[in-house]
C-alpha positions as CSV (number, residue, x, y, z in Angstrom):
1,M,-50.3,-41.2,155.5
2,S,-52.2,-38.2,156.4
3,G,-50.5,-34.5,158.0
4,G,-48.8,-31.7,156.7
5,L,-45.6,-31.4,154.7
6,G,-43.8,-28.4,154.0
7,P,-42.5,-27.9,150.5
8,Y,-38.9,-29.6,150.2
9,Y,-36.9,-28.0,147.1
10,V,-33.8,-29.4,145.5
11,G,-32.2,-28.0,142.5
12,G,-35.4,-26.3,141.6
13,I,-37.7,-28.9,141.8
14,K,-40.4,-28.1,144.3
15,V,-42.1,-31.4,146.3
16,A,-45.2,-30.7,148.3
17,Y,-48.1,-32.0,149.9
18,I,-51.1,-29.8,149.4
19,S,-53.8,-31.3,151.6
20,T,-54.5,-33.1,154.5
21,D,-56.2,-35.6,152.4
22,P,-54.6,-39.1,152.8
23,L,-51.5,-40.8,151.1
24,T,-51.1,-43.9,149.6
25,D,-47.8,-45.9,149.1
26,N,-49.2,-46.3,144.9
27,V,-49.6,-42.6,145.1
28,I,-46.9,-41.5,145.8
29,C,-44.8,-44.3,143.4
30,S,-46.7,-43.4,140.5
31,V,-46.2,-39.4,141.1
32,F,-42.3,-40.7,141.1
33,Y,-43.0,-42.4,138.3
34,Q,-43.8,-39.7,136.6
35,M,-40.9,-37.7,137.7
36,A,-38.4,-40.0,136.5
37,E,-40.4,-39.8,132.7
38,F,-38.2,-36.2,132.4
39,A,-34.8,-37.3,133.6
40,N,-32.9,-37.0,129.8
41,D,-31.0,-39.7,130.3
42,S,-32.5,-43.2,129.2
43,Y,-30.5,-44.9,131.9
44,V,-31.5,-43.0,134.5
45,R,-35.5,-42.8,133.4
46,Q,-35.4,-46.8,133.3
47,A,-33.9,-47.4,136.3
48,L,-35.9,-45.1,138.1
49,Q,-39.0,-46.8,136.9
50,A,-37.8,-50.0,137.2
51,E,-37.3,-49.9,140.6
52,I,-40.0,-47.3,141.2
53,S,-42.5,-50.0,139.5
54,Q,-41.2,-53.4,141.0
55,G,-40.5,-54.1,137.3
56,G,-43.8,-53.2,136.5
57,A,-45.2,-55.4,139.1
58,L,-47.0,-52.3,141.4
59,Q,-49.9,-50.8,139.8
60,L,-49.4,-47.5,139.8
61,P,-52.5,-45.1,139.7
62,P,-53.4,-42.7,137.4
63,V,-51.9,-39.0,138.2
64,S,-52.6,-35.5,137.2
65,L,-49.6,-34.1,134.9
66,C,-49.4,-30.2,133.4
67,A,-46.7,-30.0,131.0
68,L,-46.1,-27.9,127.6
69,N,-44.3,-29.1,124.4
70,V,-44.2,-32.8,125.5
71,Q,-41.8,-33.4,122.7
72,D,-39.4,-30.9,124.5
73,P,-36.7,-32.3,126.8
74,T,-36.5,-29.4,128.9
75,R,-40.2,-29.0,129.7
76,A,-41.2,-28.1,132.9
77,A,-44.1,-29.6,134.7
78,T,-46.3,-29.7,137.3
79,I,-47.5,-33.5,138.5
80,T,-50.3,-33.9,140.9
81,G,-51.0,-37.1,143.1
82,G,-53.7,-37.0,145.5
83,P,-52.4,-34.3,148.1
84,L,-48.9,-34.8,146.8
85,Q,-47.6,-32.5,144.0
86,V,-44.5,-32.1,142.2
87,T,-43.2,-28.9,139.9
88,I,-40.5,-29.3,137.6
89,P,-38.9,-26.6,136.5
90,L,-37.8,-25.6,132.8
91,S,-34.4,-26.4,132.0
92,S,-32.3,-23.9,130.4
93,G,-28.6,-24.0,130.0
94,S,-25.8,-22.8,127.5
95,P,-27.2,-23.1,124.4
96,D,-23.6,-24.7,123.4
97,R,-23.8,-27.8,125.7
98,P,-28.3,-27.6,126.7
99,D,-27.4,-31.5,127.9
100,I,-25.6,-30.1,130.9
101,A,-28.4,-28.3,132.1
102,L,-30.0,-31.8,131.4
103,D,-27.9,-33.6,133.6
104,T,-27.9,-31.4,136.7
105,R,-32.3,-31.5,136.6
106,D,-31.4,-35.1,136.5
107,I,-29.7,-35.2,139.7
108,S,-32.4,-33.3,140.9
109,I,-35.0,-35.4,140.0
110,C,-33.2,-38.6,141.6
111,A,-31.4,-36.1,144.4
112,A,-36.0,-35.3,145.4
113,I,-37.1,-38.9,144.8
114,L,-34.0,-39.9,147.1
115,E,-35.2,-37.2,150.2
116,R,-38.9,-38.1,149.9
117,A,-38.8,-41.7,149.9
118,D,-39.5,-41.1,153.7
119,L,-43.0,-40.6,152.4
120,I,-43.5,-44.1,151.2
121,Q,-44.7,-46.4,154.4
122,D,-44.1,-50.1,152.8
123,A,-40.2,-50.8,153.6
124,L,-39.7,-52.8,150.9
125,L,-41.0,-50.0,148.1
126,R,-39.2,-47.3,149.7
127,A,-35.9,-49.3,149.4
128,S,-36.3,-49.5,145.9
129,A,-37.5,-46.1,145.0
130,Q,-34.7,-45.5,146.9
131,N,-32.4,-47.6,144.7
132,G,-33.1,-46.4,141.6
133,A,-32.4,-43.1,143.0
134,K,-29.1,-44.1,143.4
135,V,-28.4,-45.7,140.9
136,G,-29.4,-42.3,138.6
137,L,-27.4,-40.6,140.9
138,Q,-24.2,-42.9,140.4
139,R,-24.9,-42.9,135.9
140,I,-25.0,-39.3,136.4
141,A,-21.1,-39.4,138.2
142,Q,-20.4,-41.3,134.9
143,V,-21.7,-39.2,132.7
144,F,-20.3,-36.2,133.8
145,A,-16.8,-37.6,134.2
146,E,-16.7,-39.2,130.9
147,H,-16.9,-35.3,129.6
148,I,-15.0,-33.9,132.3
149,A,-13.3,-32.3,129.5
150,Y,-16.0,-29.6,128.6
151,Y,-15.4,-28.6,132.5
152,Q,-11.5,-27.7,131.5
153,A,-10.5,-24.6,132.7
154,L,-7.9,-23.5,130.2
155,G,-6.2,-20.7,132.6
156,V,-7.5,-17.9,130.6
157,S,-6.0,-14.6,132.0
158,L,-6.0,-10.9,131.1
159,S,-3.6,-7.9,131.2
160,V,-4.8,-4.2,129.9
161,Q,-1.8,-2.8,127.3
162,D,-1.9,0.5,125.9
163,G,-5.9,0.6,125.7
164,S,-6.3,-3.1,124.7
165,I,-6.7,-6.3,126.3
166,Q,-4.4,-9.1,126.1
167,V,-6.1,-12.8,126.5
168,T,-4.3,-15.5,126.8
169,W,-5.2,-19.7,127.6
170,N,-3.9,-22.9,127.5
171,N,-5.3,-25.3,125.2
172,V,-6.0,-28.7,125.5
173,P,-4.1,-31.5,123.6
174,G,-6.7,-31.8,120.1
175,T,-7.6,-28.4,119.7
176,T,-8.0,-27.4,116.0
177,Q,-10.1,-24.2,116.1
178,V,-10.5,-22.0,119.1
179,Q,-13.0,-18.9,119.4
180,V,-12.9,-16.2,121.5
181,E,-16.2,-14.5,122.8
182,R,-16.6,-11.5,124.8
183,R,-19.2,-9.5,126.7
184,E,-19.6,-6.9,128.4
185,L,-19.7,-6.9,132.2
186,D,-23.9,-7.7,133.6
187,Q,-24.8,-7.7,130.0
188,T,-25.6,-11.0,127.8
189,P,-25.0,-12.8,125.5
190,S,-21.4,-13.0,124.9
191,Q,-20.7,-12.3,120.9
192,L,-17.8,-14.3,119.1
193,I,-15.0,-11.7,118.2
194,A,-12.5,-14.5,116.8
195,I,-11.6,-17.3,115.2
196,L,-8.4,-19.0,115.7
197,D,-6.2,-21.6,114.3
198,G,-5.4,-24.5,116.7
199,S,-2.0,-23.5,117.4
200,S,-3.3,-19.6,119.5
201,T,-3.2,-18.7,122.7
202,S,-3.6,-15.3,122.9
203,F,-5.3,-13.1,121.0
204,G,-5.2,-9.1,121.6
205,D,-8.9,-7.0,121.8
206,T,-7.9,-3.6,120.6
207,T,-12.1,-2.9,120.2
208,V,-12.7,-2.1,123.6
209,S,-13.9,0.9,125.7
210,G,-11.9,2.6,128.4
211,S,-15.4,3.2,130.3
212,K,-16.5,-0.5,129.9
213,S,-15.1,-3.8,132.0
214,Y,-15.4,-6.9,130.1
215,V,-15.4,-10.8,130.4
216,Y,-14.0,-13.3,127.6
217,D,-14.7,-16.7,127.4
218,V,-12.3,-19.2,125.3
219,K,-13.4,-22.0,123.4
220,N,-11.6,-25.3,122.5
221,L,-12.9,-26.9,119.4
222,K,-11.9,-30.1,118.0
223,N,-13.6,-31.3,114.3
224,S,-16.2,-28.4,115.0
225,D,-16.8,-30.5,118.6
226,L,-16.9,-28.4,121.4
227,V,-14.2,-30.0,123.8
228,A,-13.2,-27.3,126.5
229,V,-14.4,-23.5,127.4
230,G,-12.1,-21.4,130.1
231,Y,-13.8,-18.0,131.1
232,S,-12.2,-14.8,132.8
233,K,-12.3,-12.5,135.6
234,R,-14.1,-9.2,134.4
235,V,-11.0,-6.2,133.6
236,S,-11.5,-2.6,132.5
237,A,-9.2,-1.5,129.0
238,S,-8.8,1.8,131.0
């Protein structure tokens, strides 16, 4: 294939045709295969690579890979095969649940392959790449569904009482510990201000300043494992 291709972005991943040199199906598949290497979920990675390589039968030419910290699953990379170049950004997310960011990047990898599979001229190879991406997306949907408790809103609400802020919430069943974190608006990171037993559903914060606005995070833990997080709207103590 020849001709220009404007950059395509999905979830921070950039797919670009950087020159007018011919682009063969094997090179495209090789770039896609290397993209799959950055999938965090092993099932997604294997499904993509098996389909893209036709179960290992397709001869894939080498591509250029520029990546630091090879053992770090969050690493960024630039993959170049002929005129096709893919840039995968560094994955970052909550220190409590770094896998959320990695699973989200898996979605981006699958979506990018699904959308740019149209570059492949051979109908069978194109359909295989698309199928691998669809299988990967289905898998990540299952992962998110299995961990839905981590995204549950705890109904965190705030009220101001005599210069203090009252934080209330609902706990999920089985909670053994509650952690309350606070940050000033537009500042990070949050600070842990209270550790409570699993039956607690409120906390009075008396260490606030009337001139500042705050946001609160409430975390439910079960035997030290995070099971749910709730986030408040901003509030001023004045």
